N, C-alpha and C positions, 0 to 999 in steps of 0.2 A: 504494500500500500504506500509506504513512505518512499520507496524507490521509484514507484510509478509516478508519484507526484513530483519528485525531483527530476525525473526524466522529462516530464511534461514542461516543467519550468525551464529546463535547459533548452528544450526545443523552441519554446516561445521566445526566449532570450536570443537564441541563434537567429530566429526569423526576424526579430527586431533589428539585430545588428546587420543582417543582410539587407534589409530595407534602408537602413542608414547608409550603408556603403553604396547602394544604388543611387541614393540622393546625392552622394558626394561624387558620383560619376565613375565609380569603380565598377568594372565589368567582370573581372576575374579574381579569384583567390587561388594562388599557387597553380595557375594554369587551368583551373576549372571554372567554367562560366557560372555566375551567380544565378542566372535564369535556370540553368540545369539543376542547380542545388534546390531552388524553390520548387521546381517540378517534382523532384524526388520527395520533398517534404509533403507536397500535396498527395502523393501516392503512399503516404504513411511510411516511407523509408526514413531511417534515422539520419539526421544531419551530423556532420563531423564537427561537433561543438568545439572541441579543443583547437582544431585548425582554424576555425572561424574566429574564435576569440583571440588566439595568438596573433593572427593577421590584424585584427582590429586594434589590439593593444599596441602592436608595432606602429600602426598607422597613427594612433593617437600620440605616441611618443615622438614620432617624426614631426607631426604638426606642432607639438609643444616646443621641440627644439627649433623649428623654423620660426615660431613666434618669438622665442627668446633672442634669436639672431637678429630678427627685424627690430626688436625692441632695443638691442644694443646699438644697432646702426642708427636708429633715430636719436638715441641718447647722445651718441658721438656727434651727430649733426647739430644738435642743440648746443652741445659744449663748444663746437667750432664756431657756431654763429655767435654765441655769447662772447667768446674770446675776440672775435673779429669786431664786435660792437665795442668792447673795452679798448681795443687797439685804436679804433677810429676816434673814440672819445678822447683818448690820450693824445693823439695827434692834434685834434681840434683844440684841446686845452693848451698844448704846447704852442700852437700858433697864436692863440689868444694872448698868452702870457708873454 
């Protein structure tokens, strides 16, 4: 009873993750088309939960790393801009004095 409920929860979660991947524009997981996986699920064949979740976790990790890289780039741009503004102010003050 408990194992059946767990298996059902895993199947539902795998289907949710597959739908999320489709929304993100991903068509395949490790060479297997997501559409084929969904067809198998409709035919009551078990989904490979571990493969799906590992792929999804790796995707999330890569997205987070990309976000952090972009964040650092923007922070550096702001720092460069602030420094340039200070340099311009310094030059203007020196000309005035």
